[in-house]
N, C-alpha and C positions, 0 to 999 in steps of 0.2 A: 663587346661591352664598351663601345665608344660612342661618339656623338650620334652615329647612325643607328646603332643597336638600341641606344637608350638603356635604361635599367628597369626592366619590367617589375623587378622587386619593389622599387620605390613607387612605381606607378599605381599598382593596385592597392598599396598600403597607404597612399596619400591621396585618396579620393580619385584614383585612377588617372593620374596625370599622364598626358600623352606627349611623348618626345617626338619632335619633328625629324624628318629625314633631310639632312642638309647636303648640298653638293660639296664636293671636296675641291678646294682651290688648287691651282697648279703650284708645284714646288718653287720656292724662291731660288734665285740664282745662287745664293750662298750655299744651297744644298747640292748643287750639281757636282762638285768635287766628291762629295760623299757617295753619290750614286755611281760616279765613274770608278771609285775605288771598289765598290761592290761588284761592278761589272768586270773589273780586271782581276778579281780575287780568285777566279776559278783556277784550280791547279791542273785539271785535265781538260783540254779543249774539246774532248769528245763526250764529256759527261756534264749534264747540268749540275750547277752547284745549288744546294738546298740550304736554306736558313730559316730560322724562326725570328720574326721581328716582334719585340715586346714594347708596347707603348705604356708609359707610366700614367697613373691616375690624374685626372684634371680636377677643376674646381666646381664644375657644374654637376648637378646631381646625377645626370646620366653618364658622366665620365668617371665616377668615383671608383669603378672597379678595374680601370685600365682596359687594354685591348691588345690583341695580337693578330698575326697573320703569318702565312708561309710565303717566303720569297724564293723564286726560282730564277736563276741566272742562265740565260740561253747560252749553250756552248759555242754557238756560231756567231751570233750578233752581239753577245755580251749584254743584251737588254735584261734588266731586272724587273720581273713581274711579281706583283703582290697579289696573292690569293686571299681574299678577305671574306670571311663568313659572316660579316656584320651588317648586311643590308636587308631592309624590308621595304615593301611598296605600300604606302598609305593610300594609293589609288585603287587598290584591290577591292572587289565587291565585299561588302560586310566586314571591312577592315576593323571598324570600331567595335562591333559586336564580337568578333573573333578575339580582339585584343582583351575585351572585358572577360570573356569566357576562358582565356588562357589557351587559345588555339592559334597562336601566331605562326606564320610561315615566314622564314628568312631565306636569304639567297647567298650563294657563293658568287662573288664578282672578282674578275681578274682585271687589274689596272696597273699602269706603270708605278713602280715603287716610289719614284719622286713625287708623283701626284698623290699617292696615298699618304705620304709623309707631310704634305703641305699644311694640312689643318693642324697637325700636332706641333709643327714649328711655330705657327702663328699663335697657338694657345700656350706656348711655353712648356709643353709636355715632352719629356725625354723619350728617346727611342733607341733601342740597341738591337743588334742582330747576333744570333748565335749560329755560326756556321757548323753544319753537321757532318760528321765523318760516316758517310754511307758508302756501301760498295756500289760500283757502277750500275749493276742491275737494279738495285733498290732505288737509286737516284732517278734512273730513267723511268722506272715504273711509277714512282711517286709523281714525277712531273707529268707523265702521260695521264695518270688518274685525275690529277687536278685540272688539267686542260679539258678532259672529258666532262668532269662534273661541273665545270664552269659554263658549259653550254646552256643556253636558256631552257632547253627541255629537261635538263638534269639539275639545275642550280638550286631548286627549292628544297627546303628541309623543314621539318617540324621543330620549332624552337622551344627550348625549355631553359629557364634562366639558371638552373643548376646542373642539368645533365646533358644539355645539347645547346651550348652557347658558342661564342666565338672561340673560346679557349679549349673547350672539350672537343670541338670539331677539329681543331689543329692537333690536339693530342691523339685523337682517334685516327686521323690520317697518318700521322707518324707511326703509330702502333701498327697499322696495316702494312706500311712499308717495311717495318722491322719484323713482320711475321708474328706479331703478338709479344715481342720481346719487351716492349716498354711496359705493357700491362703486367707482365710477369714480374718485373722488377719493382713496380710501385704498389701493386695491389695488396701486398702483405705487410706493408709498413704504415704506421700512423704516428702523428704527433699529438693526437687528441683534439685537434681542431674540429669544429662543426660548421655546418652551413650558417647557423645563427652567429657563432662567434666571428666568422670571417665577414659576414654581412655587416654586423654591428661595427666591427673594427674599421672596415673600409668606409663606412658611412659616418663614422664618428665626427668628422668635421662639420656635419650638418645635423644638429640635434633632432629636428623634425623627421629626418630621414631614418636615423638609426632607431629612434623611438617607434617609428612606423614598422620597421622590420621586426623589432623585438616584440611588439604587440601582435603583429599579424602572422608570424610564423608559428606553426604547430609542432608536434613531436617529431615529424620527419626531419626538421632542421636541427635536431639535437643528437643525432646519431654520430658517433665518432667517425671521422673520415679517414680513409686510407690516403696515402700520398697520391694515388690515382684519382680518387674523387676530389681531393683538395685542389687538383689542377683545373677546376672550373674558374679559378682566379689566374689570370695570365701571368702574374709575377710568381705565383706558386709553381706554375708549369715551367717557367724559365729556371727556377731553382731546382726542380726535379730533373730537368734535362742536364744540368751541370753534374749531377750525380749518376746519371744513367750510363750504360755501356752499350756499344753497338754489337752487331752479330759476331764480331771477331774478338770481343772482350776489351776493346779499346774504349776510352772515353767517347761518348756520343758527340759531345760538343768539342769540335776541333779548335775553334777560336771564337772570341767575342769582339764585337766592334761597336762602338758608340756612334750612332748616326745623328742624334739630336741631343743637345744638352737639356737637362731638366732645370727649368728656371722658376718653378713655383714650389709650393709646399710638397714635401716628400710624402710617400705612402705612410699612413699611420702605423705605428709600431704596435706589437702585441702587448697587452697588459691585462692583468687579472681584474675581473669584475667583482665588486663588493655589493652585497645586498643590504648591509646594515644602514646605509644612508636612506634607502627607501623605507626601511622599517621606522627609522627616526621621523621621517616626514609623515608616514602614515599615522604613527602614534600622535604626532603633533596635530594633525588634522582631526583625528578622532577626539582628542582632548578639546579642540576648538568647538566641535559639534556639541559636546557635553556642556561646555561653558555657555552655550547659547540656548540651553534647554528651556529657559524661561522666556525666550523670544522666538517663538515658533514661526512668526511671520518673516523675520530676518533670516532665520535658518532655511525656510522654504525658498526665499529669494536666492540663497547661495546654493541650495541643493538642486534647484531647477536646471541650471546649465549642466551640472554634473550628471543628472539623470538623462538629460537630452543627449549629452555626449555618449553616455553608456548605451542608450537606445540605438544611436546611429552606428557606433563602433560595433556593438553586438550584432546589429542587422547586417553589417558588412561582413563580419566573420561567418555568419550563417550563410550568406550568399556564396562566399568563397568556398565553403565546405560543401554545401549541398547543390550548388548550381554552376560550378565552374570546374575547370581542369587545373586550377592552381593547387596541386596536390600538397605543396609545401605548407599550405594554410589549413589543410583538413584536420578535423578532430582537435581544434585549437582549444585548450583548456582555459584560455583567457575569456572564453564565453561564460565561464562561471564567475568571473570577476566583473565583466561588463555585459550583463544580461539584457537581452531585448525586453525582458519583463519590465524593465524600468519605464517602458512606454506607459504602463498602467499607473505609474506614480505621478505622471505629469498633471492629470486633472486634480489630484490631491494637493499638489504643490500650488496650483492656481487657486484652489479653494482656501488654502492657508493664507495666501497673499490677500484674499478678499475677506479675511477674518472669519472664515467659516470652517467648521470641523469637517475633515475628510470622512468618507464612508468606511465601512468595514473592509471593503476590498483593498483600500489603500494600506491599511495596517497589515493585512494578510500578505500583500505583495512585498511590503517592506521586510517582513521577517523571512519571506521566501528568498528574496534577493540576498539577505545576510546569510542564510543557511547554504545557499549555493556557493557563496564565497568560502564558507567554512569547508564545504565539500571539496573545493579546489585545493585547500591546504591538506586535507586528509589524503587526497589522491597523490599529491606531491610527496608526502611522507611514504606512501606505499610504493612509489616509484614504478607504477604500472604504466608502460609505454611512456617513459620519462620525458617530461618537457621542462626545460629550464625557464620557469616563469615565477620563481619564488619572489623576485623583486616586485612583480605586479601584485602578488598575493599579499605581501606584507605592507604594501602601500594602500591597497583598496579595502582589504578586510576590516581594518580598524574603522574606516569611514562608514562602510555598510553597517557594521555592528553598532556604531554609535548612533547613526541615523535611525536604525530600528529601535534602539533602546529609548531614544528621546521622542520620536514621532510615531512609533508603533504602538503607543498606548493612547487611551482616551485622554484628550487634552482638556484641562479645566477651562471653563468659559473665560475666567479672568486672564489666563495666559494668552488666549486668542486675541484679547483686546489690549494686550500690553504693547507699549511702543518701544 
């Protein structure tokens, strides 16, 4: 989840923005002492030293989730190699179509640690390494496994932004070396975080981004996560490693070392989300619609962009559910609040703008859209396959209901000609 991985989450929720693959600059001379200290840190010259490097979030949308990699220090040469699971090839056949369908293939790439850190230094993003206390056999096996997997014929893997990204691949690689010990320690514990809460938190500095996540994620994103699942976020993985134990019962993290200072805004903190401001705004908008009941032409001018947005957003949610592998967006109940049926309202809005009465289909569709919004509230109360979208319900339901009440009836001719 760095400059090269991008953040597929924001891409498909913001009209499928495509992040570019950038080459990494060479490390600045100021970083060479840090690399040398990494190379000299091995305690046993016969055993490779293993560490996990965690890069802090950046300011660009595809940097918001941070990044990580595994570093292996060669016991003979002292060279530090970064094994980075965050590469993709935009030159692959059908790259764009696979991206849209959620069928991305990523690569494991091995490169010198100082080169891997170069971009983060220029961007002001902090980086630190956690040196792991592995037994010699585990360290050798892990280093050999990474070297084999980094070969071109083995490097590709199917990417998933929650279950198979740069952080989870690092997590799974460590767990394999520990014989399943990491999974055993983390899978039964939870802090109550969800994919949605973590996504919204990390994207919070960019309003368009977190709103896109919140609108586009379905019930899958609201399951309480174990500490194991929560490690899809690199910083959460680093925190979990601090609490983990190795096969001998000792702390897994032997020591930590800062490689780069963090010179930009820190990772957003956790905070509770309140839905009542959304309700207040929704009631205010609904009251505004009712206040304009004698001015249907002006009301239609305001409703037209709202219905257009609902049509586009609802159509995108239908595509993500029915025609893509973006499973985190499947069965999204926000479809009941942003229905593609709003497409049928657009001709009626145009008719009102021309001071003509819309047809019967317009009125039926208006009430249908409002009833779908009410159904979304009922489903939320029943908590069937729970989805945390109460904020969207209380924002949009008053608007749909008010529009149906004002425009879903036969309008008097006098009202149609009012200025």
